C-alpha positions as CSV (number, residue, x, y, z in Angstrom):
1,M,-39.0,-14.0,36.7
2,N,-37.0,-17.1,37.2
3,L,-33.2,-16.6,36.9
4,Q,-32.5,-20.2,35.7
5,H,-35.2,-19.9,33.0
6,L,-33.7,-16.5,31.9
7,F,-30.2,-18.0,31.8
8,S,-31.4,-21.0,29.8
9,E,-33.2,-18.7,27.3
10,L,-29.9,-16.8,26.9
11,L,-27.9,-20.0,26.2
12,Q,-30.5,-21.3,23.8
13,G,-29.4,-18.8,21.3
14,Y,-26.2,-20.8,21.1
15,T,-26.8,-24.4,22.1
16,R,-29.5,-27.0,22.5
17,D,-27.3,-29.0,24.8
18,N,-29.4,-29.2,27.9
19,S,-26.6,-30.9,30.0
20,K,-24.3,-27.9,29.2
21,M,-27.0,-25.4,30.1
22,I,-27.6,-27.2,33.4
23,T,-23.9,-27.5,34.1
24,Y,-23.3,-23.8,33.5
25,W,-26.3,-22.7,35.6
26,T,-25.4,-25.0,38.5
27,E,-21.9,-23.5,38.4
28,L,-23.3,-20.0,38.8
29,S,-26.1,-21.0,41.2
30,D,-23.6,-22.7,43.5
31,A,-21.2,-19.7,43.3
32,Y,-23.9,-17.2,44.2
33,S,-25.4,-19.4,46.9
34,Q,-22.2,-19.8,48.9
35,P,-22.9,-19.4,52.7
36,R,-20.5,-16.5,53.0
37,R,-22.4,-14.5,50.4
38,H,-24.9,-12.3,52.3
39,Y,-25.4,-9.6,49.7
40,H,-23.7,-10.7,46.5
41,N,-26.0,-13.6,45.9
42,L,-28.9,-14.6,43.6
43,T,-31.2,-12.0,45.2
44,H,-28.8,-9.3,44.1
45,L,-29.0,-10.7,40.5
46,E,-32.8,-10.6,40.8
47,N,-32.8,-7.0,42.0
48,L,-30.4,-6.0,39.3
49,Y,-32.6,-7.6,36.6
50,H,-35.7,-5.8,37.9
51,E,-33.9,-2.4,37.9
52,L,-32.8,-3.0,34.3
53,V,-35.8,-4.6,32.7
54,S,-37.8,-1.4,33.6
55,I,-35.6,0.5,31.1
56,K,-35.1,-2.3,28.6
57,T,-36.2,-0.1,25.7
58,Q,-33.2,2.2,26.5
59,I,-30.7,-0.6,26.4
60,Q,-28.8,-1.0,23.1
61,D,-27.8,-4.6,23.5
62,W,-29.9,-6.5,26.0
63,E,-28.0,-9.8,25.4
64,V,-24.6,-8.3,26.5
65,L,-26.2,-6.9,29.6
66,L,-27.7,-10.3,30.5
67,W,-24.4,-12.0,30.2
68,A,-22.8,-9.4,32.4
69,L,-25.6,-9.6,34.9
70,F,-25.1,-13.4,35.4
71,Y,-21.3,-13.3,35.5
72,H,-20.3,-10.0,37.1
73,D,-20.0,-11.4,40.6
74,A,-19.5,-15.0,39.7
75,V,-16.2,-14.9,41.6
76,Y,-16.3,-13.1,44.9
77,D,-13.7,-13.5,47.5
78,T,-13.4,-10.7,50.1
79,L,-9.7,-11.5,50.6
80,K,-8.9,-10.8,46.9
81,S,-9.0,-7.6,44.8
82,N,-9.2,-9.3,41.4
83,N,-12.8,-10.6,41.6
84,E,-14.0,-8.7,38.6
85,E,-11.1,-9.8,36.5
86,K,-11.7,-13.5,37.4
87,S,-15.5,-13.1,36.9
88,A,-14.8,-11.6,33.4
89,A,-12.4,-14.4,32.6
90,L,-15.0,-17.1,33.6
91,A,-17.6,-15.3,31.5
92,E,-15.2,-15.2,28.5
93,K,-14.4,-18.9,28.9
94,R,-18.0,-20.0,29.1
95,M,-19.2,-17.8,26.3
96,K,-16.4,-18.8,23.9
97,S,-17.3,-22.5,24.6
98,L,-20.8,-21.7,23.3
99,G,-19.5,-20.0,20.2
100,V,-20.5,-16.4,21.2
101,S,-18.9,-13.9,18.9
102,E,-15.6,-12.2,19.9
103,E,-17.4,-8.8,19.7
104,I,-20.1,-9.7,22.2
105,V,-17.5,-11.4,24.5
106,A,-15.4,-8.3,24.5
107,R,-18.4,-6.1,25.4
108,V,-19.4,-8.4,28.2
109,V,-15.9,-8.4,29.6
110,E,-15.9,-4.5,29.4
111,M,-19.1,-4.3,31.3
112,I,-18.1,-6.7,34.1
113,L,-14.7,-4.9,34.5
114,A,-16.6,-1.6,34.8
115,T,-18.1,-2.7,38.0
116,K,-14.7,-2.5,39.6
117,T,-14.4,1.3,39.3
118,H,-17.9,2.5,38.4
119,V,-16.5,5.3,36.3
120,V,-18.4,7.0,33.5
121,S,-18.2,5.1,30.2
122,E,-18.7,6.2,26.6
123,N,-21.0,3.1,26.4
124,Q,-24.3,4.1,27.9
125,D,-25.3,0.4,28.4
126,V,-22.3,0.2,30.7
127,N,-23.5,3.2,32.6
128,Y,-26.9,1.8,33.0
129,F,-25.5,-1.5,34.2
130,T,-23.1,0.0,36.8
131,D,-25.8,2.4,38.0
132,A,-28.2,-0.6,38.5
133,D,-25.4,-2.3,40.4
134,L,-25.3,0.6,42.8
135,S,-29.0,1.1,43.0
136,I,-29.2,-0.4,46.5
137,L,-27.5,2.8,47.8
138,G,-30.6,4.7,47.0
139,K,-33.2,2.4,48.5
140,D,-35.1,3.5,51.6
141,W,-33.1,3.6,54.8
142,E,-34.4,0.2,56.2
143,V,-33.4,-1.6,53.0
144,Y,-30.1,0.2,52.9
145,K,-29.4,-0.8,56.6
146,Q,-30.0,-4.4,55.7
147,Y,-27.6,-4.1,52.7
148,A,-24.9,-2.5,55.0
149,K,-25.3,-5.4,57.5
150,Q,-25.0,-8.0,54.7
151,V,-21.8,-6.4,53.4
152,R,-20.4,-6.3,56.9
153,N,-21.2,-10.0,57.3
154,E,-19.4,-10.8,54.0
155,Y,-16.3,-9.2,55.6
156,A,-16.8,-11.0,58.9
157,I,-13.3,-12.3,58.8
158,Y,-12.1,-8.7,59.5
159,P,-12.5,-7.2,63.0
160,D,-14.1,-3.7,63.3
161,L,-10.6,-2.3,63.8
162,L,-9.8,-3.1,60.2
163,Y,-13.3,-3.1,58.6
164,N,-14.6,0.3,59.9
165,P,-11.8,2.5,58.4
166,G,-12.1,0.8,55.1
167,R,-15.9,1.2,55.1
168,K,-15.6,4.9,56.0
169,K,-13.2,5.3,53.0
170,V,-15.8,3.8,50.7
171,L,-18.5,6.1,52.1
172,K,-16.3,9.1,51.7
173,H,-15.4,8.2,48.2
174,F,-19.1,8.1,47.1
175,L,-20.0,11.2,48.9
176,E,-17.2,13.2,47.4
177,M,-18.3,12.3,43.9
178,N,-20.1,15.1,42.0
179,Q,-22.7,12.5,41.0
180,I,-22.9,8.9,42.2
181,F,-25.1,7.7,39.3
182,K,-24.1,8.3,35.7
183,T,-27.4,8.2,33.9
184,D,-30.3,10.6,34.2
185,Y,-32.7,7.8,34.9
186,F,-30.9,6.5,38.0
187,T,-29.8,9.9,39.1
188,Q,-33.4,11.1,39.3
189,K,-34.5,7.8,40.9
190,Y,-31.8,7.3,43.6
191,E,-29.2,10.1,43.9
192,K,-30.8,12.1,46.6
193,Q,-31.7,9.1,48.9
194,A,-28.3,7.5,48.3
195,R,-26.5,10.6,49.6
196,L,-28.8,10.6,52.6
197,N,-28.1,7.0,53.3
198,L,-24.4,7.2,52.9
199,S,-24.2,10.3,55.1
200,R,-26.3,8.6,57.9
201,E,-24.0,5.6,57.9
202,Q,-20.9,7.9,57.8
203,E,-22.2,9.9,60.7
204,G,-22.5,6.7,62.8
205,D,-26.2,6.0,62.5
206,R,-26.5,2.3,63.5
207,V,-26.8,-0.2,60.7
């Protein structure tokens, strides 16, 4: 699977302007390839795609999900708390320039904003998407350790004195949830291992 090819196929439903497709892809590729992005990069998008394509038949609107996949972390600044809103705004701007319907744009914006809180949605596609976004938590310990290191590197501007309490708060938040994943599919696949990983990190196991 080639992300650029996938993105081009998505845009071809609305335009035949190759220069516009290249411009929009380059914008995304450059954003996700910034040196400070150790986890929220193109590899993250590839992993997200692989998680979701395996349950494609259960997704109601695959196009909406693809738009959200490409744009959900388009803006990522560890110093800011409005990344999801800015990413959604960029998606909305680009989609409207292509003539995408207001309904689809609104659903994409909803899906991107849902990655800020990861709460249960009445829209099951949103639940699948946010679950896939968290799937890294349930990978085997070695993969999880690498993820934790990558996230720490993204926040390298903060000393341990500031970062560690914040990270512990995040771990505590997940562990206190009755259920981390919102769909049966991802719960069965990753819930148990995710809790083991989060607990190990919380207890001070070196990552």
